[in-house]
LUMZADREN-418510 format. One record per residue (C-alpha): residue number from 1; residue in one letter; x, y, z. Coordinates in Angstrom, 2 decimals, padded with zeros to 5 digits. Layout:
! residues N
<atom NUM, A, <X, Y, Z>>
...
! end
This chain:
! residues 129
<atom 1, M, <096.60, 049.12, 140.23>>
<atom 2, F, <099.35, 050.48, 142.51>>
<atom 3, N, <100.27, 053.13, 139.93>>
<atom 4, I, <096.68, 054.30, 139.58>>
<atom 5, V, <096.03, 054.42, 143.34>>
<atom 6, I, <099.28, 056.23, 144.18>>
<atom 7, T, <098.63, 058.72, 141.36>>
<atom 8, I, <095.11, 059.48, 142.60>>
<atom 9, L, <096.36, 059.92, 146.18>>
<atom 10, R, <099.38, 062.07, 145.27>>
<atom 11, F, <097.85, 064.11, 142.44>>
<atom 12, P, <096.29, 066.90, 144.58>>
<atom 13, Y, <099.68, 067.61, 146.18>>
<atom 14, L, <101.60, 068.06, 142.92>>
<atom 15, P, <102.73, 071.53, 141.82>>
<atom 16, D, <100.94, 073.30, 138.95>>
<atom 17, K, <103.90, 072.66, 136.60>>
<atom 18, L, <105.37, 069.16, 136.24>>
<atom 19, P, <108.65, 068.09, 134.66>>
<atom 20, L, <107.79, 066.02, 131.59>>
<atom 21, H, <111.20, 065.37, 130.03>>
<atom 22, Y, <114.82, 065.45, 131.10>>
<atom 23, D, <117.98, 065.92, 129.03>>
<atom 24, I, <121.02, 063.66, 129.26>>
<atom 25, N, <122.33, 065.64, 132.25>>
<atom 26, G, <119.13, 065.19, 134.24>>
<atom 27, Q, <117.95, 068.76, 133.69>>
<atom 28, V, <114.28, 069.36, 132.94>>
<atom 29, N, <113.88, 070.47, 129.32>>
<atom 30, R, <110.09, 070.24, 129.04>>
<atom 31, W, <107.45, 071.25, 131.56>>
<atom 32, G, <103.72, 070.69, 131.47>>
<atom 33, D, <100.64, 071.77, 133.34>>
<atom 34, K, <099.39, 069.48, 136.08>>
<atom 35, S, <097.05, 067.13, 134.28>>
<atom 36, F, <096.01, 063.55, 134.86>>
<atom 37, S, <096.33, 063.04, 131.09>>
<atom 38, H, <100.14, 063.01, 131.46>>
<atom 39, F, <099.84, 059.78, 133.45>>
<atom 40, I, <097.38, 057.92, 131.19>>
<atom 41, P, <100.01, 056.85, 128.60>>
<atom 42, I, <102.06, 055.18, 131.33>>
<atom 43, F, <099.03, 053.23, 132.51>>
<atom 44, L, <098.06, 052.21, 128.97>>
<atom 45, V, <101.55, 051.07, 127.99>>
<atom 46, Q, <101.97, 049.25, 131.30>>
<atom 47, V, <098.70, 047.33, 130.86>>
<atom 48, G, <099.41, 046.69, 127.17>>
<atom 49, L, <102.87, 045.25, 127.80>>
<atom 50, F, <101.58, 043.13, 130.65>>
<atom 51, A, <098.81, 041.77, 128.41>>
<atom 52, L, <101.33, 041.02, 125.66>>
<atom 53, L, <103.66, 039.20, 128.06>>
<atom 54, Y, <100.72, 037.24, 129.48>>
<atom 55, L, <099.70, 036.22, 125.95>>
<atom 56, I, <103.27, 035.09, 125.21>>
<atom 57, Y, <103.28, 033.14, 128.49>>
<atom 58, R, <100.03, 031.36, 127.53>>
<atom 59, L, <101.32, 030.61, 124.03>>
<atom 60, I, <104.51, 029.11, 125.43>>
<atom 61, L, <102.53, 026.81, 127.72>>
<atom 62, K, <100.19, 025.74, 124.89>>
<atom 63, G, <102.98, 025.31, 122.34>>
<atom 64, K, <103.35, 022.05, 120.46>>
<atom 65, L, <106.17, 019.74, 121.39>>
<atom 66, S, <108.71, 018.78, 118.79>>
<atom 67, I, <109.31, 015.08, 119.45>>
<atom 68, S, <112.31, 013.38, 117.93>>
<atom 69, P, <111.60, 009.86, 116.61>>
<atom 70, I, <115.09, 008.74, 117.64>>
<atom 71, N, <114.59, 009.34, 121.37>>
<atom 72, P, <110.97, 010.43, 121.99>>
<atom 73, E, <111.07, 010.24, 125.80>>
<atom 74, K, <114.19, 012.41, 126.13>>
<atom 75, S, <112.89, 014.78, 123.44>>
<atom 76, Q, <109.56, 015.25, 125.24>>
<atom 77, E, <111.32, 015.79, 128.57>>
<atom 78, T, <113.63, 018.41, 127.04>>
<atom 79, N, <110.75, 020.20, 125.35>>
<atom 80, E, <108.75, 020.35, 128.58>>
<atom 81, L, <111.76, 021.71, 130.44>>
<atom 82, I, <112.30, 024.41, 127.80>>
<atom 83, K, <108.61, 025.39, 128.00>>
<atom 84, I, <108.75, 025.68, 131.79>>
<atom 85, I, <111.97, 027.72, 131.77>>
<atom 86, S, <110.67, 030.02, 129.01>>
<atom 87, A, <107.39, 030.57, 130.86>>
<atom 88, K, <109.24, 031.42, 134.08>>
<atom 89, L, <111.47, 033.88, 132.24>>
<atom 90, I, <108.41, 035.63, 130.80>>
<atom 91, I, <106.95, 035.90, 134.31>>
<atom 92, I, <110.20, 037.43, 135.59>>
<atom 93, L, <110.25, 039.85, 132.65>>
<atom 94, A, <106.64, 040.89, 133.36>>
<atom 95, I, <107.41, 041.53, 137.03>>
<atom 96, V, <110.52, 043.59, 136.22>>
<atom 97, Q, <108.59, 045.53, 133.59>>
<atom 98, Q, <105.89, 046.37, 136.15>>
<atom 99, F, <108.54, 047.62, 138.62>>
<atom 100, I, <110.06, 049.83, 135.93>>
<atom 101, F, <106.69, 051.46, 135.25>>
<atom 102, V, <106.12, 051.98, 138.97>>
<atom 103, L, <109.54, 053.65, 139.29>>
<atom 104, T, <108.79, 055.90, 136.31>>
<atom 105, N, <105.43, 056.85, 137.78>>
<atom 106, L, <106.96, 057.57, 141.19>>
<atom 107, N, <109.40, 059.92, 139.49>>
<atom 108, M, <106.57, 061.69, 137.65>>
<atom 109, L, <104.76, 062.08, 140.96>>
<atom 110, L, <107.90, 063.71, 142.41>>
<atom 111, I, <108.28, 060.93, 144.99>>
<atom 112, L, <111.42, 059.37, 143.57>>
<atom 113, N, <114.56, 061.25, 142.57>>
<atom 114, L, <115.52, 061.04, 138.87>>
<atom 115, N, <119.02, 059.72, 139.61>>
<atom 116, L, <117.71, 057.03, 141.95>>
<atom 117, M, <115.01, 056.03, 139.46>>
<atom 118, T, <117.55, 055.79, 136.64>>
<atom 119, S, <119.94, 053.72, 138.76>>
<atom 120, L, <117.18, 051.33, 139.80>>
<atom 121, I, <115.94, 050.92, 136.23>>
<atom 122, V, <119.47, 050.19, 134.98>>
<atom 123, A, <119.97, 047.69, 137.82>>
<atom 124, L, <116.65, 045.96, 137.07>>
<atom 125, T, <117.45, 045.82, 133.37>>
<atom 126, L, <120.89, 044.34, 134.00>>
<atom 127, L, <119.42, 041.88, 136.49>>
<atom 128, T, <116.89, 040.80, 133.87>>
<atom 129, F, <119.64, 040.13, 131.35>>
! end
């Protein structure tokens, strides 16, 4: 929702030509006319990835336990712990992914510098790993 709201608020103040793609040196190599349609793919991918991660989260929580007949109590405890840790990691991944899309959108809206956006995305990605 933040991306949509900030885009609607900032859109009237954007120049008529927007940078759409940068080369490896950070130089703009593709420009486009100011159009809300340039922002729609970001919103769609952001929502789609969030929905996918939420589905994975739900599947992890509903997953069957693999109980060992040798030590069923310890096996169940270990399986529950793995489910909880996996679910928390998916939540962290979803949050980081949302921040990356916000940073990308802020760059497209000419609010955030390309170098700063790139540095923050690399830092978030490394932090996730």
